[in-house]
N, CA, C and O atoms as a GROMACS GRO file, in nm:
protein
  588
    1MET      N    1   2.552  -0.735   0.343
    1MET     CA    2   2.477  -0.767   0.462
    1MET      C    3   2.446  -0.640   0.542
    1MET      O    4   2.329  -0.612   0.571
    2TYR      N    5   2.549  -0.563   0.578
    2TYR     CA    6   2.529  -0.437   0.648
    2TYR      C    7   2.584  -0.326   0.561
    2TYR      O    8   2.701  -0.289   0.573
    3GLU      N    9   2.501  -0.273   0.472
    3GLU     CA   10   2.545  -0.167   0.381
    3GLU      C   11   2.558  -0.034   0.452
    3GLU      O   12   2.630   0.055   0.406
    4SER      N   13   2.489  -0.019   0.563
    4SER     CA   14   2.491   0.104   0.639
    4SER      C   15   2.506   0.070   0.787
    4SER      O   16   2.424  -0.002   0.844
    5ILE      N   17   2.612   0.123   0.848
    5ILE     CA   18   2.643   0.096   0.989
    5ILE      C   19   2.649   0.228   1.064
    5ILE      O   20   2.709   0.324   1.015
    6VAL      N   21   2.588   0.234   1.181
    6VAL     CA   22   2.587   0.355   1.264
    6VAL      C   23   2.668   0.329   1.390
    6VAL      O   24   2.656   0.224   1.452
    7VAL      N   25   2.750   0.427   1.427
    7VAL     CA   26   2.826   0.419   1.551
    7VAL      C   27   2.834   0.559   1.612
    7VAL      O   28   2.843   0.658   1.540
    8GLY      N   29   2.831   0.565   1.743
    8GLY     CA   30   2.838   0.694   1.812
    8GLY      C   31   2.976   0.718   1.869
    8GLY      O   32   3.051   0.625   1.897
    9THR      N   33   3.007   0.846   1.885
    9THR     CA   34   3.132   0.882   1.951
    9THR      C   35   3.114   1.009   2.033
    9THR      O   36   3.043   1.101   1.994
   10ASP      N   37   3.180   1.010   2.146
   10ASP     CA   38   3.188   1.131   2.229
   10ASP      C   39   3.335   1.170   2.247
   10ASP      O   40   3.368   1.258   2.327
   11GLY      N   41   3.422   1.103   2.170
   11GLY     CA   42   3.564   1.132   2.176
   11GLY      C   43   3.639   1.055   2.283
   11GLY      O   44   3.762   1.063   2.289
   12SER      N   45   3.568   0.981   2.367
   12SER     CA   46   3.634   0.906   2.474
   12SER      C   47   3.710   0.787   2.418
   12SER      O   48   3.689   0.745   2.304
   13GLU      N   49   3.799   0.734   2.500
   13GLU     CA   50   3.877   0.618   2.460
   13GLU      C   51   3.787   0.498   2.432
   13GLU      O   52   3.812   0.423   2.337
   14THR      N   53   3.684   0.479   2.512
   14THR     CA   54   3.595   0.366   2.490
   14THR      C   55   3.515   0.384   2.360
   14THR      O   56   3.493   0.287   2.287
   15ALA      N   57   3.473   0.505   2.332
   15ALA     CA   58   3.401   0.531   2.206
   15ALA      C   59   3.493   0.508   2.087
   15ALA      O   60   3.450   0.458   1.983
   16GLN      N   61   3.619   0.543   2.101
   16GLN     CA   62   3.715   0.520   1.992
   16GLN      C   63   3.729   0.372   1.962
   16GLN      O   64   3.749   0.333   1.847
   17ARG      N   65   3.719   0.289   2.064
   17ARG     CA   66   3.725   0.143   2.042
   17ARG      C   67   3.602   0.095   1.965
   17ARG      O   68   3.614   0.011   1.876
   18ALA      N   69   3.486   0.149   1.998
   18ALA     CA   70   3.364   0.112   1.926
   18ALA      C   71   3.372   0.160   1.781
   18ALA      O   72   3.333   0.087   1.690
   19VAL      N   73   3.423   0.280   1.759
   19VAL     CA   74   3.440   0.333   1.623
   19VAL      C   75   3.538   0.247   1.545
   19VAL      O   76   3.516   0.219   1.426
   20ALA      N   77   3.645   0.204   1.608
   20ALA     CA   78   3.744   0.118   1.540
   20ALA      C   79   3.681  -0.013   1.496
   20ALA      O   80   3.706  -0.060   1.385
   21GLU      N   81   3.599  -0.073   1.581
   21GLU     CA   82   3.532  -0.199   1.546
   21GLU      C   83   3.431  -0.177   1.434
   21GLU      O   84   3.423  -0.258   1.341
   22ALA      N   85   3.355  -0.068   1.441
   22ALA     CA   86   3.258  -0.037   1.335
   22ALA      C   87   3.329  -0.011   1.202
   22ALA      O   88   3.281  -0.050   1.096
   23THR      N   89   3.444   0.055   1.209
   23THR     CA   90   3.523   0.082   1.088
   23THR      C   91   3.573  -0.048   1.027
   23THR      O   92   3.567  -0.067   0.906
   24ARG      N   93   3.622  -0.137   1.112
   24ARG     CA   94   3.671  -0.266   1.064
   24ARG      C   95   3.559  -0.343   0.993
   24ARG      O   96   3.580  -0.399   0.886
   25LEU      N   97   3.442  -0.345   1.054
   25LEU     CA   98   3.327  -0.414   0.994
   25LEU      C   99   3.286  -0.350   0.862
   25LEU      O  100   3.262  -0.420   0.763
   26ALA      N  101   3.277  -0.219   0.860
   26ALA     CA  102   3.237  -0.148   0.738
   26ALA      C  103   3.335  -0.176   0.625
   26ALA      O  104   3.296  -0.194   0.510
   27LYS      N  105   3.463  -0.178   0.659
   27LYS     CA  106   3.565  -0.205   0.557
   27LYS      C  107   3.552  -0.348   0.504
   27LYS      O  108   3.554  -0.370   0.382
   28GLU      N  109   3.538  -0.443   0.592
   28GLU     CA  110   3.527  -0.583   0.551
   28GLU      C  111   3.400  -0.609   0.471
   28GLU      O  112   3.401  -0.691   0.379
   29LEU      N  113   3.292  -0.540   0.504
   29LEU     CA  114   3.163  -0.565   0.441
   29LEU      C  115   3.132  -0.468   0.327
   29LEU      O  116   3.031  -0.482   0.258
   30GLY      N  117   3.220  -0.370   0.308
   30GLY     CA  118   3.197  -0.272   0.202
   30GLY      C  119   3.082  -0.178   0.231
   30GLY      O  120   3.016  -0.130   0.139
   31GLY      N  121   3.057  -0.154   0.358
   31GLY     CA  122   2.945  -0.068   0.398
   31GLY      C  123   2.987   0.075   0.423
   31GLY      O  124   3.105   0.107   0.432
   32GLU      N  125   2.886   0.160   0.434
   32GLU     CA  126   2.908   0.301   0.467
   32GLU      C  127   2.891   0.316   0.618
   32GLU      O  128   2.802   0.257   0.678
   33LEU      N  129   2.978   0.397   0.677
   33LEU     CA  130   2.974   0.420   0.821
   33LEU      C  131   2.915   0.557   0.850
   33LEU      O  132   2.953   0.657   0.787
   34HIS      N  133   2.823   0.562   0.945
   34HIS     CA  134   2.762   0.687   0.990
   34HIS      C  135   2.807   0.712   1.132
   34HIS      O  136   2.769   0.639   1.224
   35LEU      N  137   2.888   0.816   1.151
   35LEU     CA  138   2.937   0.855   1.283
   35LEU      C  139   2.840   0.956   1.344
   35LEU      O  140   2.804   1.055   1.280
   36VAL      N  141   2.798   0.930   1.466
   36VAL     CA  142   2.701   1.016   1.532
   36VAL      C  143   2.761   1.070   1.661
   36VAL      O  144   2.818   0.996   1.741
   37SER      N  145   2.747   1.201   1.679
   37SER     CA  146   2.785   1.262   1.806
   37SER      C  147   2.668   1.350   1.850
   37SER      O  148   2.628   1.442   1.777
   38ALA      N  149   2.615   1.322   1.966
   38ALA     CA  150   2.499   1.395   2.017
   38ALA      C  151   2.543   1.508   2.109
   38ALA      O  152   2.649   1.501   2.171
   39TYR      N  153   2.460   1.611   2.118
   39TYR     CA  154   2.490   1.723   2.206
   39TYR      C  155   2.360   1.781   2.259
   39TYR      O  156   2.255   1.769   2.197
   40GLU      N  157   2.371   1.842   2.373
   40GLU     CA  158   2.259   1.914   2.434
   40GLU      C  159   2.292   2.062   2.426
   40GLU      O  160   2.406   2.100   2.454
   41PRO      N  161   2.197   2.147   2.388
   41PRO     CA  162   2.226   2.291   2.383
   41PRO      C  163   2.254   2.343   2.524
   41PRO      O  164   2.192   2.300   2.621
   42LEU      N  165   2.347   2.435   2.532
   42LEU     CA  166   2.383   2.494   2.660
   42LEU      C  167   2.300   2.620   2.683
   42LEU      O  168   2.260   2.687   2.588
   43ARG      N  169   2.274   2.651   2.808
   43ARG     CA  170   2.204   2.776   2.838
   43ARG      C  171   2.289   2.892   2.795
   43ARG      O  172   2.411   2.891   2.811
   44GLY      N  173   2.223   2.993   2.740
   44GLY     CA  174   2.294   3.112   2.698
   44GLY      C  175   2.370   3.093   2.569
   44GLY      O  176   2.453   3.177   2.534
   45VAL      N  177   2.343   2.985   2.497
   45VAL     CA  178   2.411   2.961   2.370
   45VAL      C  179   2.360   3.059   2.267
   45VAL      O  180   2.240   3.085   2.259
   46HIS      N  181   2.449   3.113   2.190
   46HIS     CA  182   2.412   3.203   2.082
   46HIS      C  183   2.355   3.122   1.967
   46HIS      O  184   2.420   3.031   1.916
   47VAL      N  185   2.233   3.154   1.927
   47VAL     CA  186   2.172   3.084   1.815
   47VAL      C  187   2.184   3.169   1.690
   47VAL      O  188   2.183   3.292   1.696
   48VAL      N  189   2.196   3.102   1.579
   48VAL     CA  190   2.215   3.170   1.452
   48VAL      C  191   2.080   3.177   1.382
   48VAL      O  192   2.013   3.076   1.364
   49GLY      N  193   2.041   3.297   1.341
   49GLY     CA  194   1.914   3.313   1.272
   49GLY      C  195   1.936   3.352   1.127
   49GLY      O  196   2.031   3.424   1.094
   50GLU      N  197   1.847   3.305   1.039
   50GLU     CA  198   1.852   3.340   0.898
   50GLU      C  199   1.713   3.377   0.853
   50GLU      O  200   1.614   3.326   0.907
   51ARG      N  201   1.705   3.463   0.757
   51ARG     CA  202   1.576   3.496   0.697
   51ARG      C  203   1.547   3.394   0.589
   51ARG      O  204   1.629   3.371   0.500
   52GLN      N  205   1.430   3.334   0.596
   52GLN     CA  206   1.386   3.239   0.495
   52GLN      C  207   1.241   3.272   0.461
   52GLN      O  208   1.151   3.248   0.542
   53GLY      N  209   1.219   3.326   0.342
   53GLY     CA  210   1.082   3.359   0.301
   53GLY      C  211   1.016   3.460   0.392
   53GLY      O  212   0.896   3.450   0.417
   54GLY      N  213   1.091   3.558   0.440
   54GLY     CA  214   1.036   3.662   0.524
   54GLY      C  215   1.026   3.624   0.672
   54GLY      O  216   1.005   3.711   0.756
   55ALA      N  217   1.043   3.498   0.704
   55ALA     CA  218   1.036   3.454   0.844
   55ALA      C  219   1.177   3.432   0.896
   55ALA      O  220   1.269   3.400   0.821
   56GLU      N  221   1.191   3.450   1.023
   56GLU     CA  222   1.321   3.427   1.086
   56GLU      C  223   1.329   3.279   1.126
   56GLU      O  224   1.243   3.231   1.200
   57ALA      N  225   1.429   3.208   1.078
   57ALA     CA  226   1.448   3.066   1.112
   57ALA      C  227   1.565   3.056   1.207
   57ALA      O  228   1.674   3.106   1.178
   58TRP      N  229   1.544   2.992   1.321
   58TRP     CA  230   1.648   2.980   1.421
   58TRP      C  231   1.699   2.837   1.426
   58TRP      O  232   1.621   2.742   1.422
   59ASP      N  233   1.827   2.824   1.436
   59ASP     CA  234   1.889   2.691   1.440
   59ASP      C  235   1.996   2.692   1.547
   59ASP      O  236   2.081   2.782   1.550
   60ILE      N  237   1.993   2.593   1.636
   60ILE     CA  238   2.096   2.582   1.738
   60ILE      C  239   2.210   2.501   1.678
   60ILE      O  240   2.192   2.384   1.641
   61LYS      N  241   2.325   2.561   1.668
   61LYS     CA  242   2.441   2.495   1.608
   61LYS      C  243   2.516   2.414   1.713
   61LYS      O  244   2.527   2.456   1.828
   62PRO      N  245   2.569   2.296   1.673
   62PRO     CA  246   2.648   2.217   1.769
   62PRO      C  247   2.772   2.296   1.810
   62PRO      O  248   2.828   2.371   1.730
   63ASP      N  249   2.813   2.277   1.933
   63ASP     CA  250   2.931   2.351   1.976
   63ASP      C  251   3.056   2.298   1.906
   63ASP      O  252   3.057   2.187   1.852
   64ALA      N  253   3.158   2.378   1.907
   64ALA     CA  254   3.281   2.347   1.834
   64ALA      C  255   3.344   2.216   1.881
   64ALA      O  256   3.402   2.144   1.800
   65ALA      N  257   3.334   2.185   2.010
   65ALA     CA  258   3.395   2.062   2.062
   65ALA      C  259   3.329   1.938   2.001
   65ALA      O  260   3.398   1.845   1.961
   66VAL      N  261   3.196   1.936   1.994
   66VAL     CA  262   3.124   1.822   1.938
   66VAL      C  263   3.156   1.809   1.790
   66VAL      O  264   3.182   1.699   1.741
   67GLN      N  265   3.154   1.920   1.719
   67GLN     CA  266   3.185   1.918   1.576
   67GLN      C  267   3.327   1.867   1.553
   67GLN      O  268   3.350   1.788   1.461
   68SER      N  269   3.419   1.910   1.635
   68SER     CA  270   3.559   1.868   1.623
   68SER      C  271   3.573   1.718   1.648
   68SER      O  272   3.647   1.650   1.576
   69ILE      N  273   3.504   1.666   1.748
   69ILE     CA  274   3.511   1.523   1.782
   69ILE      C  275   3.465   1.438   1.664
   69ILE      O  276   3.534   1.344   1.625
   70VAL      N  277   3.350   1.471   1.608
   70VAL     CA  278   3.296   1.389   1.500
   70VAL      C  279   3.379   1.404   1.372
   70VAL      O  280   3.395   1.308   1.297
   71GLU      N  281   3.431   1.523   1.346
   71GLU     CA  282   3.513   1.543   1.226
   71GLU      C  283   3.647   1.471   1.237
   71GLU      O  284   3.696   1.416   1.139
   72GLU      N  285   3.706   1.472   1.356
   72GLU     CA  286   3.832   1.401   1.377
   72GLU      C  287   3.813   1.250   1.359
   72GLU      O  288   3.895   1.184   1.295
   73ALA      N  289   3.706   1.198   1.416
   73ALA     CA  290   3.677   1.055   1.402
   73ALA      C  291   3.651   1.020   1.255
   73ALA      O  292   3.698   0.917   1.207
   74ALA      N  293   3.578   1.105   1.184
   74ALA     CA  294   3.549   1.080   1.043
   74ALA      C  295   3.676   1.080   0.960
   74ALA      O  296   3.690   0.999   0.868
   75ALA      N  297   3.769   1.170   0.991
   75ALA     CA  298   3.897   1.175   0.918
   75ALA      C  299   3.975   1.045   0.936
   75ALA      O  300   4.034   0.994   0.841
   76LEU      N  301   3.975   0.991   1.058
   76LEU     CA  302   4.045   0.864   1.083
   76LEU      C  303   3.979   0.749   1.008
   76LEU      O  304   4.048   0.661   0.955
   77VAL      N  305   3.847   0.749   1.003
   77VAL     CA  306   3.775   0.644   0.930
   77VAL      C  307   3.807   0.654   0.780
   77VAL      O  308   3.833   0.552   0.716
   78ARG      N  309   3.805   0.775   0.725
   78ARG     CA  310   3.838   0.795   0.583
   78ARG      C  311   3.977   0.743   0.550
   78ARG      O  312   3.998   0.685   0.443
   79MET      N  313   4.072   0.765   0.641
   79MET     CA  314   4.210   0.720   0.617
   79MET      C  315   4.217   0.568   0.606
   79MET      O  316   4.311   0.515   0.547
   80SER      N  317   4.120   0.498   0.661
   80SER     CA  318   4.119   0.352   0.652
   80SER      C  319   4.049   0.304   0.525
   80SER      O  320   4.039   0.184   0.500
   81GLY      N  321   3.999   0.398   0.444
   81GLY     CA  322   3.937   0.363   0.317
   81GLY      C  323   3.788   0.334   0.324
   81GLY      O  324   3.733   0.275   0.232
   82VAL      N  325   3.723   0.375   0.432
   82VAL     CA  326   3.580   0.350   0.448
   82VAL      C  327   3.502   0.479   0.418
   82VAL      O  328   3.541   0.588   0.461
   83ASP      N  329   3.390   0.465   0.345
   83ASP     CA  330   3.301   0.578   0.322
   83ASP      C  331   3.234   0.613   0.454
   83ASP      O  332   3.182   0.525   0.523
   84VAL      N  333   3.235   0.741   0.489
   84VAL     CA  334   3.182   0.783   0.618
   84VAL      C  335   3.106   0.913   0.604
   84VAL      O  336   3.142   1.001   0.526
   85LYS      N  337   2.999   0.924   0.682
   85LYS     CA  338   2.923   1.047   0.695
   85LYS      C  339   2.917   1.082   0.842
   85LYS      O  340   2.892   0.995   0.926
   86ALA      N  341   2.939   1.209   0.873
   86ALA     CA  342   2.935   1.255   1.012
   86ALA      C  343   2.801   1.321   1.041
   86ALA      O  344   2.749   1.397   0.959
   87HIS      N  345   2.746   1.291   1.157
   87HIS     CA  346   2.617   1.348   1.199
   87HIS      C  347   2.633   1.405   1.339
   87HIS      O  348   2.671   1.334   1.431
   88THR      N  349   2.603   1.533   1.355
   88THR     CA  350   2.591   1.590   1.489
   88THR      C  351   2.442   1.611   1.512
   88THR      O  352   2.373   1.675   1.432
   89VAL      N  353   2.392   1.555   1.621
   89VAL     CA  354   2.249   1.554   1.647
   89VAL      C  355   2.222   1.610   1.785
   89VAL      O  356   2.285   1.570   1.883
   90MET      N  357   2.128   1.704   1.793
   90MET     CA  358   2.091   1.759   1.922
   90MET      C  359   1.998   1.662   1.993
   90MET      O  360   1.894   1.623   1.939
   91GLY      N  361   2.035   1.622   2.115
   91GLY     CA  362   1.949   1.536   2.194
   91GLY      C  363   2.024   1.427   2.267
   91GLY      O  364   2.147   1.427   2.273
   92ASP      N  365   1.948   1.336   2.322
   92ASP     CA  366   1.999   1.222   2.396
   92ASP      C  367   2.083   1.132   2.304
   92ASP      O  368   2.042   1.106   2.191
   93PRO      N  369   2.199   1.085   2.350
   93PRO     CA  370   2.285   1.002   2.264
   93PRO      C  371   2.217   0.876   2.210
   93PRO      O  372   2.230   0.847   2.091
   94ALA      N  373   2.146   0.803   2.293
   94ALA     CA  374   2.080   0.681   2.246
   94ALA      C  375   1.974   0.713   2.141
   94ALA      O  376   1.968   0.649   2.036
   95ASN      N  377   1.892   0.812   2.170
   95ASN     CA  378   1.788   0.851   2.074
   95ASN      C  379   1.849   0.901   1.944
   95ASN      O  380   1.795   0.876   1.836
   96SER      N  381   1.960   0.970   1.954
   96SER     CA  382   2.027   1.021   1.834
   96SER      C  383   2.077   0.907   1.746
   96SER      O  384   2.062   0.912   1.624
   97LEU      N  385   2.136   0.806   1.808
   97LEU     CA  386   2.182   0.688   1.732
   97LEU      C  387   2.064   0.621   1.662
   97LEU      O  388   2.073   0.584   1.545
   98LEU      N  389   1.954   0.605   1.735
   98LEU     CA  390   1.836   0.540   1.679
   98LEU      C  391   1.776   0.621   1.564
   98LEU      O  392   1.733   0.564   1.464
   99GLU      N  393   1.773   0.753   1.578
   99GLU     CA  394   1.719   0.840   1.473
   99GLU      C  395   1.802   0.830   1.345
   99GLU      O  396   1.748   0.816   1.236
  100VAL      N  397   1.934   0.838   1.360
  100VAL     CA  398   2.021   0.830   1.242
  100VAL      C  399   2.011   0.692   1.179
  100VAL      O  400   2.008   0.680   1.056
  101ALA      N  401   2.006   0.588   1.260
  101ALA     CA  402   1.994   0.452   1.206
  101ALA      C  403   1.865   0.437   1.126
  101ALA      O  404   1.865   0.376   1.018
  102GLU      N  405   1.757   0.491   1.176
  102GLU     CA  406   1.629   0.484   1.106
  102GLU      C  407   1.636   0.563   0.975
  102GLU      O  408   1.597   0.512   0.869
  103ARG      N  409   1.685   0.685   0.981
  103ARG     CA  410   1.693   0.772   0.864
  103ARG      C  411   1.782   0.715   0.755
  103ARG      O  412   1.752   0.726   0.637
  104GLU      N  413   1.895   0.653   0.797
  104GLU     CA  414   1.993   0.601   0.700
  104GLU      C  415   1.968   0.454   0.666
  104GLU      O  416   2.046   0.393   0.593
  105LYS      N  417   1.860   0.399   0.718
  105LYS     CA  418   1.824   0.259   0.693
  105LYS      C  419   1.940   0.165   0.727
  105LYS      O  420   1.975   0.076   0.649
  106ALA      N  421   1.998   0.188   0.844
  106ALA     CA  422   2.112   0.108   0.890
  106ALA      C  423   2.071  -0.035   0.920
  106ALA      O  424   1.961  -0.061   0.969
  107GLY      N  425   2.160  -0.125   0.890
  107GLY     CA  426   2.139  -0.265   0.924
  107GLY      C  427   2.204  -0.301   1.057
  107GLY      O  428   2.176  -0.407   1.113
  108LEU      N  429   2.291  -0.210   1.107
  108LEU     CA  430   2.365  -0.239   1.230
  108LEU      C  431   2.397  -0.109   1.302
  108LEU      O  432   2.436  -0.009   1.241
  109ILE      N  433   2.380  -0.112   1.433
  109ILE     CA  434   2.428  -0.004   1.520
  109ILE      C  435   2.535  -0.065   1.609
  109ILE      O  436   2.515  -0.170   1.670
  110VAL      N  437   2.650   0.002   1.616
  110VAL     CA  438   2.761  -0.044   1.700
  110VAL      C  439   2.773   0.052   1.818
  110VAL      O  440   2.783   0.173   1.800
  111VAL      N  441   2.772  -0.004   1.940
  111VAL     CA  442   2.790   0.076   2.061
  111VAL      C  443   2.891   0.007   2.151
  111VAL      O  444   2.909  -0.115   2.145
  112GLY      N  445   2.957   0.085   2.234
  112GLY     CA  446   3.046   0.029   2.334
  112GLY      C  447   2.965  -0.016   2.455
  112GLY      O  448   2.849   0.021   2.470
  113ASN      N  449   3.027  -0.096   2.540
  113ASN     CA  450   2.954  -0.148   2.656
  113ASN      C  451   2.964  -0.057   2.778
  113ASN      O  452   2.920  -0.096   2.887
  114ARG      N  453   3.021   0.061   2.764
  114ARG     CA  454   3.031   0.154   2.876
  114ARG      C  455   2.892   0.184   2.932
  114ARG      O  456   2.800   0.214   2.856
  115GLY      N  457   2.879   0.176   3.061
  115GLY     CA  458   2.752   0.204   3.126
  115GLY      C  459   2.665   0.082   3.147
  115GLY      O  460   2.551   0.093   3.192
  116MET      N  461   2.718  -0.036   3.114
  116MET     CA  462   2.637  -0.157   3.131
  116MET      C  463   2.663  -0.225   3.265
  116MET      O  464   2.607  -0.330   3.293
  117HIS      N  465   2.748  -0.164   3.346
  117HIS     CA  466   2.781  -0.221   3.476
  117HIS      C  467   2.746  -0.119   3.584
  117HIS      O  468   2.744   0.001   3.557
  118GLY      N  469   2.722  -0.165   3.702
  118GLY     CA  470   2.701  -0.075   3.816
  118GLY      C  471   2.572   0.005   3.808
  118GLY      O  472   2.474  -0.038   3.748
  119MET      N  473   2.574   0.122   3.870
  119MET     CA  474   2.453   0.204   3.884
  119MET      C  475   2.402   0.255   3.749
  119MET      O  476   2.280   0.268   3.731
  120THR      N  477   2.490   0.284   3.656
  120THR     CA  478   2.446   0.334   3.526
  120THR      C  479   2.355   0.232   3.458
  120THR      O  480   2.260   0.268   3.388
  121ARG      N  481   2.386   0.103   3.478
  121ARG     CA  482   2.304  -0.003   3.420
  121ARG      C  483   2.160   0.009   3.467
  121ARG      O  484   2.067  -0.012   3.389
  122VAL      N  485   2.142   0.042   3.593
  122VAL     CA  486   2.009   0.055   3.650
  122VAL      C  487   1.940   0.181   3.599
  122VAL      O  488   1.822   0.179   3.567
  123LEU      N  489   2.015   0.290   3.592
  123LEU     CA  490   1.958   0.419   3.553
  123LEU      C  491   1.935   0.430   3.403
  123LEU      O  492   1.858   0.515   3.359
  124GLY      N  493   2.000   0.348   3.325
  124GLY     CA  494   1.985   0.353   3.180
  124GLY      C  495   2.113   0.399   3.114
  124GLY      O  496   2.170   0.501   3.152
  125SER      N  497   2.156   0.325   3.017
  125SER     CA  498   2.278   0.359   2.946
  125SER      C  499   2.249   0.356   2.797
  125SER      O  500   2.146   0.306   2.753
  126VAL      N  501   2.341   0.411   2.720
  126VAL     CA  502   2.325   0.412   2.574
  126VAL      C  503   2.311   0.270   2.520
  126VAL      O  504   2.216   0.243   2.447
  127PRO      N  505   2.403   0.176   2.554
  127PRO     CA  506   2.387   0.042   2.497
  127PRO      C  507   2.256  -0.026   2.538
  127PRO      O  508   2.195  -0.095   2.457
  128ASN      N  509   2.213  -0.005   2.662
  128ASN     CA  510   2.086  -0.065   2.706
  128ASN      C  511   1.968  -0.007   2.628
  128ASN      O  512   1.884  -0.082   2.579
  129LYS      N  513   1.963   0.124   2.617
  129LYS     CA  514   1.852   0.188   2.545
  129LYS      C  515   1.851   0.146   2.399
  129LYS      O  516   1.747   0.110   2.345
  130VAL      N  517   1.967   0.151   2.335
  130VAL     CA  518   1.975   0.117   2.193
  130VAL      C  519   1.936  -0.028   2.170
  130VAL      O  520   1.858  -0.058   2.079
  131SER      N  521   1.988  -0.119   2.252
  131SER     CA  522   1.959  -0.261   2.230
  131SER      C  523   1.812  -0.294   2.249
  131SER      O  524   1.762  -0.390   2.188
  132HIS      N  525   1.741  -0.218   2.331
  132HIS     CA  526   1.600  -0.245   2.354
  132HIS      C  527   1.508  -0.177   2.253
  132HIS      O  528   1.393  -0.219   2.236
  133ARG      N  529   1.556  -0.073   2.186
  133ARG     CA  530   1.468   0.005   2.098
  133ARG      C  531   1.502  -0.004   1.950
  133ARG      O  532   1.423   0.041   1.867
  134ALA      N  533   1.616  -0.059   1.914
  134ALA     CA  534   1.660  -0.058   1.774
  134ALA      C  535   1.572  -0.146   1.686
  134ALA      O  536   1.524  -0.251   1.728
  135ASN      N  537   1.554  -0.100   1.563
  135ASN     CA  538   1.482  -0.177   1.462
  135ASN      C  539   1.579  -0.249   1.369
  135ASN      O  540   1.541  -0.293   1.260
  136CYS      N  541   1.703  -0.262   1.412
  136CYS     CA  542   1.805  -0.331   1.334
  136CYS      C  543   1.895  -0.406   1.432
  136CYS      O  544   1.874  -0.402   1.553
  137SER      N  545   1.995  -0.473   1.380
  137SER     CA  546   2.089  -0.545   1.466
  137SER      C  547   2.175  -0.446   1.545
  137SER      O  548   2.200  -0.334   1.501
  138VAL      N  549   2.218  -0.491   1.663
  138VAL     CA  550   2.303  -0.408   1.749
  138VAL      C  551   2.423  -0.492   1.792
  138VAL      O  552   2.408  -0.606   1.837
  139LEU      N  553   2.542  -0.436   1.776
  139LEU     CA  554   2.665  -0.499   1.824
  139LEU      C  555   2.715  -0.418   1.942
  139LEU      O  556   2.743  -0.299   1.930
  140ILE      N  557   2.727  -0.484   2.057
  140ILE     CA  558   2.781  -0.418   2.177
  140ILE      C  559   2.925  -0.463   2.191
  140ILE      O  560   2.954  -0.579   2.220
  141VAL      N  561   3.016  -0.369   2.170
  141VAL     CA  562   3.160  -0.397   2.169
  141VAL      C  563   3.215  -0.385   2.311
  141VAL      O  564   3.185  -0.290   2.383
  142SER      N  565   3.295  -0.481   2.350
  142SER     CA  566   3.363  -0.474   2.478
  142SER      C  567   3.470  -0.365   2.469
  142SER      O  568   3.564  -0.376   2.391
  143THR      N  569   3.454  -0.262   2.550
  143THR     CA  570   3.550  -0.151   2.548
  143THR      C  571   3.627  -0.142   2.679
  143THR      O  572   3.694  -0.043   2.707
  144ASP      N  573   3.616  -0.248   2.760
  144ASP     CA  574   3.680  -0.248   2.891
  144ASP      C  575   3.831  -0.265   2.884
  144ASP      O  576   3.905  -0.213   2.969
  145ALA      N  577   3.877  -0.338   2.784
  145ALA     CA  578   4.021  -0.364   2.770
  145ALA      C  579   4.070  -0.305   2.640
  145ALA      O  580   3.993  -0.295   2.544
  146PRO      N  581   4.197  -0.267   2.633
  146PRO     CA  582   4.251  -0.213   2.508
  146PRO      C  583   4.230  -0.310   2.391
  146PRO      O  584   4.238  -0.432   2.405
  147ALA      N  585   4.201  -0.249   2.275
  147ALA     CA  586   4.176  -0.329   2.155
  147ALA      C  587   4.303  -0.393   2.101
  147ALA      O  588   4.298  -0.463   2.000
   0.00000   0.00000   0.00000
């Protein structure tokens, strides 16, 4: 049913709950899990350049903290026996989830409900943006109480 599932993480406790639910679903359904962590480049960040065909190609690398978060989450998912791929994506978290879901032909995006209450709800949150723009099913996990 859901051969490919996408979930985001920023390393927070609420994101860990969403990742745990996505992992449980992927394991039960035999699906592959795609962990996404988005980042914005910082001012003054050192960019790495490489020569490719005589031209200089510049790439902004994710910072070590973002890379560490997604790799740690992926290691925990692997320990549960689920196939997982880690994605670090430059940009807005909601857009990053949607991009990876589209690219990986995901049948489900799992997000936590953080930001769906109060002022963030009005200003726009990841779950709100994803649920309104996704081309696949979306599961919004309650992350308000311990799992």
